[in-house]
C-alpha positions as CSV (number, residue, x, y, z in Angstrom):
1,M,-228.1,49.6,-28.9
2,L,-229.0,46.1,-30.1
3,K,-225.6,45.8,-31.9
4,K,-223.8,46.8,-28.7
5,K,-225.7,44.1,-26.7
6,I,-224.8,41.5,-29.2
7,V,-221.2,42.4,-29.1
8,M,-221.2,42.3,-25.3
9,L,-222.9,38.9,-25.3
10,M,-220.4,37.5,-27.8
11,L,-217.6,38.8,-25.6
12,S,-219.1,37.2,-22.5
13,V,-219.5,33.9,-24.2
14,T,-215.9,34.0,-25.5
15,L,-214.5,34.8,-22.0
16,F,-216.7,32.1,-20.4
17,A,-215.5,29.5,-23.0
18,S,-211.9,30.5,-22.3
19,F,-212.4,30.0,-18.6
20,I,-214.0,26.6,-19.0
21,G,-211.3,25.5,-21.4
22,M,-208.7,26.3,-18.7
23,V,-210.5,24.4,-16.0
24,S,-211.4,21.4,-18.2
25,A,-212.3,18.2,-16.3
26,K,-209.8,16.4,-18.7
27,Q,-207.0,17.8,-16.7
28,E,-204.6,15.4,-15.1
29,M,-206.0,13.9,-11.8
30,L,-204.3,12.1,-8.9
31,T,-206.0,9.6,-6.6
32,Y,-206.0,10.2,-2.8
33,P,-206.2,6.9,-1.0
34,S,-207.2,6.6,2.7
35,E,-206.2,3.3,4.1
36,K,-207.4,4.4,7.6
37,Y,-210.9,5.2,6.5
38,G,-211.2,2.9,3.4
39,F,-212.0,5.4,0.6
40,S,-210.3,7.0,-2.4
41,I,-211.1,10.2,-4.3
42,D,-209.6,11.9,-7.3
43,Y,-208.4,15.5,-7.3
44,P,-206.6,17.8,-9.8
45,K,-202.8,17.2,-9.9
46,D,-201.9,20.8,-8.9
47,W,-204.2,21.0,-5.9
48,V,-202.9,21.0,-2.3
49,V,-203.9,18.3,0.1
50,K,-204.4,19.1,3.8
51,E,-205.0,16.3,6.3
52,G,-206.4,16.1,9.8
53,S,-207.2,13.2,12.1
54,D,-210.7,12.6,10.6
55,W,-210.8,14.8,7.6
56,V,-208.9,15.7,4.4
57,E,-209.2,18.9,2.3
58,F,-208.3,19.7,-1.3
59,V,-207.7,23.3,-2.4
60,P,-206.4,24.9,-5.6
61,P,-203.0,26.6,-5.6
62,D,-202.8,30.4,-5.2
63,E,-202.2,30.8,-8.9
64,F,-205.7,29.5,-9.6
65,Y,-207.3,32.5,-7.9
66,A,-204.8,35.1,-9.1
67,S,-205.5,34.1,-12.7
68,F,-209.2,35.1,-12.4
69,G,-209.1,37.8,-9.8
70,Y,-210.6,35.8,-7.0
71,E,-209.6,35.9,-3.3
72,E,-207.6,33.0,-2.0
73,N,-209.3,30.2,0.0
74,S,-212.6,30.6,-1.7
75,L,-212.8,27.1,-3.2
76,F,-212.4,23.7,-1.5
77,V,-213.4,20.1,-1.3
78,M,-213.4,18.5,2.2
79,I,-214.2,15.0,3.3
80,G,-215.0,14.4,7.0
81,I,-215.4,11.0,8.6
82,Q,-217.1,10.1,11.8
83,K,-218.1,7.0,13.8
84,I,-221.9,6.5,13.9
85,P,-224.3,4.1,15.6
86,A,-224.8,0.9,13.8
87,G,-228.0,0.8,11.7
88,I,-228.4,4.6,11.4
89,P,-230.3,5.4,8.2
90,L,-228.5,7.4,5.5
91,E,-231.2,10.1,5.4
92,K,-231.0,10.6,9.2
93,F,-227.2,11.0,9.0
94,A,-227.5,13.5,6.2
95,E,-230.1,15.4,8.1
96,S,-227.9,15.6,11.2
97,C,-225.0,16.9,9.0
98,K,-227.3,19.5,7.6
99,E,-228.4,20.7,11.0
100,R,-224.8,21.0,12.3
101,L,-223.6,22.9,9.3
102,T,-226.5,25.3,9.4
103,E,-225.9,26.0,13.1
104,T,-222.1,26.4,12.6
105,A,-222.7,28.8,9.7
106,A,-225.2,30.9,11.6
107,K,-222.7,31.4,14.4
108,E,-219.7,32.2,12.2
109,L,-221.6,34.6,9.9
110,M,-223.3,36.4,12.8
111,G,-226.6,37.0,11.1
112,M,-225.1,38.7,8.0
113,V,-226.1,35.8,5.8
114,K,-228.9,33.2,6.3
115,I,-228.0,29.7,5.2
116,D,-230.8,27.6,3.5
117,M,-230.6,23.9,2.7
118,T,-233.7,23.1,0.8
119,D,-232.7,21.2,-2.3
120,T,-232.2,17.5,-1.5
121,L,-229.9,15.2,-3.4
122,N,-230.2,11.5,-3.7
123,G,-228.5,8.9,-6.0
124,K,-225.7,6.5,-6.2
125,I,-221.9,6.7,-6.9
126,D,-220.1,3.5,-7.8
127,G,-223.2,1.7,-6.6
128,E,-223.2,3.3,-3.2
129,P,-226.3,5.4,-2.2
130,F,-225.8,9.0,-1.1
131,A,-228.0,11.7,0.3
132,G,-227.3,15.4,0.6
133,Y,-228.2,19.0,0.1
134,T,-227.3,22.0,-1.9
135,F,-227.2,25.2,0.1
136,T,-227.7,28.8,-0.7
137,A,-226.9,31.9,1.3
138,T,-229.3,34.8,1.5
139,E,-227.8,38.3,2.3
140,T,-230.0,39.8,5.0
141,I,-229.8,43.3,3.7
142,T,-230.4,42.7,-0.1
143,S,-232.3,39.4,0.2
144,T,-230.1,38.2,-2.7
145,K,-229.8,34.4,-2.8
146,I,-226.4,32.9,-3.8
147,R,-225.4,29.3,-4.1
148,M,-222.4,28.4,-2.1
149,G,-222.0,24.6,-1.7
150,T,-223.1,21.1,-1.6
151,I,-222.8,18.3,1.0
152,V,-223.1,14.7,0.0
153,C,-223.3,12.0,2.7
154,F,-222.6,8.3,2.7
155,V,-223.1,5.6,5.4
156,K,-221.0,2.5,5.3
157,G,-221.4,0.2,8.3
158,T,-220.6,2.2,11.4
159,M,-218.8,5.0,9.4
160,G,-220.3,8.2,8.2
161,Y,-218.7,10.2,5.3
162,I,-219.4,13.8,4.4
163,V,-218.2,15.3,1.2
164,F,-218.4,19.1,1.3
165,L,-217.9,21.1,-1.9
166,G,-217.8,24.8,-1.3
167,A,-216.9,28.0,-3.2
168,S,-217.5,31.7,-3.1
169,P,-220.8,32.7,-4.8
170,S,-219.2,34.2,-7.9
171,L,-217.1,31.0,-8.5
172,Y,-219.4,28.1,-7.6
173,L,-221.4,27.7,-10.8
174,L,-218.2,28.1,-12.9
175,V,-216.4,25.2,-11.1
176,E,-219.4,22.9,-10.5
177,D,-219.2,20.9,-13.7
178,P,-215.4,21.0,-14.5
179,Y,-214.2,20.5,-10.9
180,F,-216.8,19.5,-8.3
181,K,-218.7,16.8,-10.2
182,P,-215.7,14.9,-11.5
183,I,-214.2,14.9,-8.0
184,L,-217.4,13.9,-6.3
185,Y,-218.2,11.1,-8.7
186,S,-214.7,9.6,-8.3
187,F,-215.4,8.8,-4.6
188,R,-215.0,5.1,-3.9
189,F,-215.0,2.7,-1.0
190,T,-211.9,0.6,-1.2
191,K,-212.3,-2.1,1.6
192,E,-214.4,-5.2,2.2
193,D,-217.7,-4.6,4.0
194,S,-216.3,-6.0,7.2
195,F,-213.8,-3.2,7.5
196,Y,-216.6,-0.6,7.9
197,E,-218.4,-2.7,10.5
198,N,-215.4,-3.2,12.7
199,N,-213.4,0.0,12.3
């Protein structure tokens, strides 16, 4: 029995290492520049870019999911931008983003899953302070908690920026280090401070 467990463990480690090797953060990255909103962010070369009037989304190609048996559209990085009152504290903006996302998720999931955002994030990226939350979903029937995403917020002048990193529960932890972290920590403001005060 012990021998069987050891073999299974070694097999799991080997498969996991193969997966991580294929999604290495050393992959070739491109830089997405937003002249309109004064930021840039890196993303994997083969990812698809989708743009809206006040948001941009990055998603892997279909082949990514097919390779590992995941459903399509279960992994994304989205950046939303909104005009905010001058002088609003970063923490207050992040809290408002948290509340809106929680309300939206509750409506769309119709009570099947409860969204919790209890783990707070604080730090700096390229010298700019951020605040945010990681969120988990709790299945109402089984009470199983599963991590599904992270939101990171920035305030620059009268502009609020929300970076949303989301994935299906089975995929999130596998892509957090090789994908999400390199993308998030590449975020940069690219204009002079006056741009964000007057935009």
